[in-house]
MARTORSE-500150 format. One record per atom (N, C-alpha, C): atom name; residue in one letter; x, y, z. Coordinates in steps of 0.001 Angstrom, whole numbers, always signed. Layout:
N
<node 'CA','a',<X,Y,Z>>;
...
***
This chain:
67
<node 'N','m',<-2076,-12098,-9728>>;
<node 'CA','m',<-2038,-11572,-8381>>;
<node 'C','m',<-3211,-10617,-8202>>;
<node 'N','s',<-3866,-10684,-7090>>;
<node 'CA','s',<-5022,-9829,-6860>>;
<node 'C','s',<-4690,-8761,-5829>>;
<node 'N','k',<-5546,-7752,-5790>>;
<node 'CA','k',<-5378,-6679,-4820>>;
<node 'C','k',<-5674,-7198,-3420>>;
<node 'N','i',<-5038,-6607,-2430>>;
<node 'CA','i',<-5372,-6890,-1042>>;
<node 'C','i',<-6655,-6134,-749>>;
<node 'N','s',<-7676,-6851,-314>>;
<node 'CA','s',<-8963,-6195,-137>>;
<node 'C','s',<-9002,-5309,+1101>>;
<node 'N','t',<-8324,-5695,+2151>>;
<node 'CA','t',<-8278,-4894,+3370>>;
<node 'C','t',<-6816,-4638,+3720>>;
<node 'N','p',<-6375,-3389,+3678>>;
<node 'CA','p',<-4989,-3103,+4020>>;
<node 'C','p',<-4670,-3526,+5447>>;
<node 'N','m',<-3482,-4073,+5628>>;
<node 'CA','m',<-3087,-4522,+6961>>;
<node 'C','m',<-2503,-3354,+7742>>;
<node 'N','d',<-2760,-3330,+9034>>;
<node 'CA','d',<-2111,-2338,+9873>>;
<node 'C','d',<-799,-2928,+10386>>;
<node 'N','s',<-41,-2140,+11125>>;
<node 'CA','s',<+1281,-2574,+11561>>;
<node 'C','s',<+1228,-3828,+12434>>;
<node 'N','q',<+201,-3977,+13262>>;
<node 'CA','q',<+100,-5169,+14111>>;
<node 'C','q',<-159,-6409,+13268>>;
<node 'N','q',<-1017,-6297,+12271>>;
<node 'CA','q',<-1288,-7441,+11409>>;
<node 'C','q',<-51,-7841,+10623>>;
<node 'N','i',<+729,-6866,+10166>>;
<node 'CA','i',<+1956,-7180,+9448>>;
<node 'C','i',<+2894,-7954,+10368>>;
<node 'N','t',<+3024,-7518,+11607>>;
<node 'CA','t',<+3892,-8192,+12562>>;
<node 'C','t',<+3407,-9617,+12808>>;
<node 'N','d',<+2095,-9792,+12989>>;
<node 'CA','d',<+1548,-11116,+13245>>;
<node 'C','d',<+1605,-12007,+12009>>;
<node 'N','h',<+1435,-11409,+10843>>;
<node 'CA','h',<+1288,-12158,+9610>>;
<node 'C','h',<+2618,-12554,+8981>>;
<node 'N','n',<+3627,-11720,+9071>>;
<node 'CA','n',<+4813,-11911,+8247>>;
<node 'C','n',<+6077,-11574,+9033>>;
<node 'N','d',<+6518,-12473,+9862>>;
<node 'CA','d',<+7719,-12236,+10664>>;
<node 'C','d',<+8927,-12827,+9942>>;
<node 'N','n',<+9490,-12035,+9033>>;
<node 'CA','n',<+10658,-12478,+8272>>;
<node 'C','n',<+11939,-11831,+8773>>;
<node 'N','g',<+11955,-11453,+10026>>;
<node 'CA','g',<+13148,-10842,+10580>>;
<node 'C','g',<+13267,-9362,+10287>>;
<node 'N','y',<+12218,-8750,+9737>>;
<node 'CA','y',<+12259,-7317,+9491>>;
<node 'C','y',<+12242,-6570,+10816>>;
<node 'N','e',<+12918,-5450,+10824>>;
<node 'CA','e',<+12889,-4571,+11982>>;
<node 'C','e',<+12315,-3235,+11539>>;
<node 'N','f',<+11423,-2693,+12340>>;
<node 'CA','f',<+10760,-1442,+12015>>;
<node 'C','f',<+11066,-402,+13080>>;
<node 'N','t',<+11312,+828,+12619>>;
<node 'CA','t',<+11437,+1939,+13555>>;
<node 'C','t',<+10029,+2430,+13871>>;
<node 'N','i',<+9893,+3261,+14870>>;
<node 'CA','i',<+8591,+3835,+15196>>;
<node 'C','i',<+8090,+4680,+14025>>;
<node 'N','d',<+9001,+5339,+13308>>;
<node 'CA','d',<+8608,+6119,+12131>>;
<node 'C','d',<+8069,+5219,+11019>>;
<node 'N','d',<+8671,+4042,+10843>>;
<node 'CA','d',<+8172,+3080,+9853>>;
<node 'C','d',<+6743,+2657,+10202>>;
<node 'N','i',<+6509,+2375,+11448>>;
<node 'CA','i',<+5190,+1930,+11901>>;
<node 'C','i',<+4158,+3040,+11717>>;
<node 'N','k',<+4539,+4267,+12057>>;
<node 'CA','k',<+3626,+5400,+11873>>;
<node 'C','k',<+3282,+5572,+10395>>;
<node 'N','e',<+4283,+5425,+9525>>;
<node 'CA','e',<+4044,+5568,+8092>>;
<node 'C','e',<+3124,+4465,+7577>>;
<node 'N','l',<+3325,+3231,+8018>>;
<node 'CA','l',<+2445,+2136,+7613>>;
<node 'C','l',<+1004,+2421,+8018>>;
<node 'N','d',<+814,+2869,+9236>>;
<node 'CA','d',<-533,+3159,+9705>>;
<node 'C','d',<-1154,+4347,+8967>>;
<node 'N','e',<-340,+5357,+8633>>;
<node 'CA','e',<-843,+6504,+7880>>;
<node 'C','e',<-1252,+6063,+6467>>;
<node 'N','r',<-430,+5230,+5846>>;
<node 'CA','r',<-759,+4738,+4505>>;
<node 'C','r',<-2029,+3897,+4543>>;
<node 'N','r',<-2210,+3108,+5577>>;
<node 'CA','r',<-3412,+2290,+5723>>;
<node 'C','r',<-4646,+3188,+5853>>;
<node 'N','r',<-4552,+4223,+6696>>;
<node 'CA','r',<-5671,+5150,+6860>>;
<node 'C','r',<-6026,+5818,+5535>>;
<node 'N','d',<-5001,+6201,+4760>>;
<node 'CA','d',<-5239,+6828,+3460>>;
<node 'C','d',<-5973,+5874,+2518>>;
<node 'N','r',<-5591,+4595,+2521>>;
<node 'CA','r',<-6271,+3632,+1652>>;
<node 'C','r',<-7700,+3408,+2099>>;
<node 'N','l',<-7905,+3281,+3397>>;
<node 'CA','l',<-9257,+3035,+3906>>;
<node 'C','l',<-10192,+4223,+3669>>;
<node 'N','s',<-9641,+5430,+3705>>;
<node 'CA','s',<-10462,+6629,+3512>>;
<node 'C','s',<-10689,+6937,+2033>>;
<node 'N','g',<-10008,+6228,+1151>>;
<node 'CA','g',<-10134,+6493,-277>>;
<node 'C','g',<-9174,+7548,-781>>;
<node 'N','k',<-8342,+8086,+97>>;
<node 'CA','k',<-7376,+9110,-286>>;
<node 'C','k',<-6257,+8516,-1151>>;
<node 'N','s',<-6018,+7228,-1012>>;
<node 'CA','s',<-4970,+6533,-1747>>;
<node 'C','s',<-5552,+5269,-2365>>;
<node 'N','t',<-4949,+4819,-3440>>;
<node 'CA','t',<-5404,+3623,-4145>>;
<node 'C','t',<-4282,+2602,-4182>>;
<node 'N','t',<-4646,+1325,-4099>>;
<node 'CA','t',<-3653,+265,-4220>>;
<node 'C','t',<-3762,-364,-5606>>;
<node 'N','y',<-2656,-904,-6072>>;
<node 'CA','y',<-2583,-1557,-7370>>;
<node 'C','y',<-1909,-2909,-7223>>;
<node 'N','s',<-2327,-3849,-8059>>;
<node 'CA','s',<-1646,-5142,-8098>>;
<node 'C','s',<-276,-4934,-8739>>;
<node 'N','w',<+583,-5945,-8654>>;
<node 'CA','w',<+1909,-5843,-9255>>;
<node 'C','w',<+1772,-5639,-10770>>;
<node 'N','e',<+860,-6355,-11408>>;
<node 'CA','e',<+664,-6202,-12853>>;
<node 'C','e',<+211,-4788,-13208>>;
<node 'N','e',<-739,-4245,-12443>>;
<node 'CA','e',<-1201,-2874,-12685>>;
<node 'C','e',<-62,-1875,-12485>>;
<node 'N','a',<+743,-2068,-11448>>;
<node 'CA','a',<+1875,-1170,-11181>>;
<node 'C','a',<+2866,-1195,-12338>>;
<node 'N','k',<+3161,-2385,-12860>>;
<node 'CA','k',<+4086,-2488,-13995>>;
<node 'C','k',<+3530,-1761,-15214>>;
<node 'N','e',<+2224,-1882,-15444>>;
<node 'CA','e',<+1611,-1188,-16580>>;
<node 'C','e',<+1680,+329,-16412>>;
<node 'N','i',<+1502,+813,-15207>>;
<node 'CA','i',<+1600,+2255,-14938>>;
<node 'C','i',<+3042,+2717,-15120>>;
<node 'N','i',<+3977,+1966,-14562>>;
<node 'CA','i',<+5399,+2332,-14645>>;
<node 'C','i',<+5879,+2365,-16095>>;
<node 'N','t',<+5440,+1402,-16894>>;
<node 'CA','t',<+5883,+1321,-18289>>;
<node 'C','t',<+5054,+2184,-19228>>;
<node 'N','g',<+4043,+2883,-18690>>;
<node 'CA','g',<+3233,+3778,-19498>>;
<node 'C','g',<+2115,+3100,-20272>>;
<node 'N','k',<+1885,+1812,-20030>>;
<node 'CA','k',<+822,+1087,-20729>>;
<node 'C','k',<-546,+1381,-20137>>;
<node 'N','k',<-575,+1867,-18905>>;
<node 'CA','k',<-1828,+2180,-18239>>;
<node 'C','k',<-1720,+3581,-17651>>;
<node 'N','k',<-2757,+4359,-17812>>;
<node 'CA','k',<-2802,+5704,-17243>>;
<node 'C','k',<-3452,+5651,-15869>>;
<node 'N','i',<-3015,+6545,-14997>>;
<node 'CA','i',<-3644,+6660,-13683>>;
<node 'C','i',<-4402,+7968,-13616>>;
<node 'N','n',<-5340,+8022,-12729>>;
<node 'CA','n',<-6127,+9241,-12527>>;
<node 'C','n',<-5245,+10250,-11786>>;
<node 'N','l',<-4840,+11298,-12473>>;
<node 'CA','l',<-3950,+12303,-11874>>;
<node 'C','l',<-4609,+13021,-10712>>;
<node 'N','f',<-5937,+13013,-10652>>;
<node 'CA','f',<-6648,+13613,-9512>>;
<node 'C','f',<-6248,+12918,-8217>>;
<node 'N','l',<-5962,+11618,-8286>>;
<node 'CA','l',<-5585,+10855,-7100>>;
<node 'C','l',<-4206,+11238,-6577>>;
<node 'N','l',<-3377,+11841,-7424>>;
<node 'CA','l',<-2020,+12196,-7013>>;
<node 'C','l',<-1944,+13501,-6258>>;
<node 'N','s',<-2999,+14277,-6282>>;
<node 'CA','s',<-2960,+15588,-5621>>;
<node 'C','s',<-3299,+15486,-4159>>;
***
């Protein structure tokens, strides 16, 4: 599995993946805030494999990114 190169905003998620999910306005605001953080470099995305390695302690993350 590869990383998503461009984070989707709330409209793209709605257009791309209509699986019957319902979102509150707060959910949409949070999605857009998370997208802005990724685009600005404030946040980093990980593939599922990378996330599992971090969770299980096999991979270290840059603690500077958590602040």
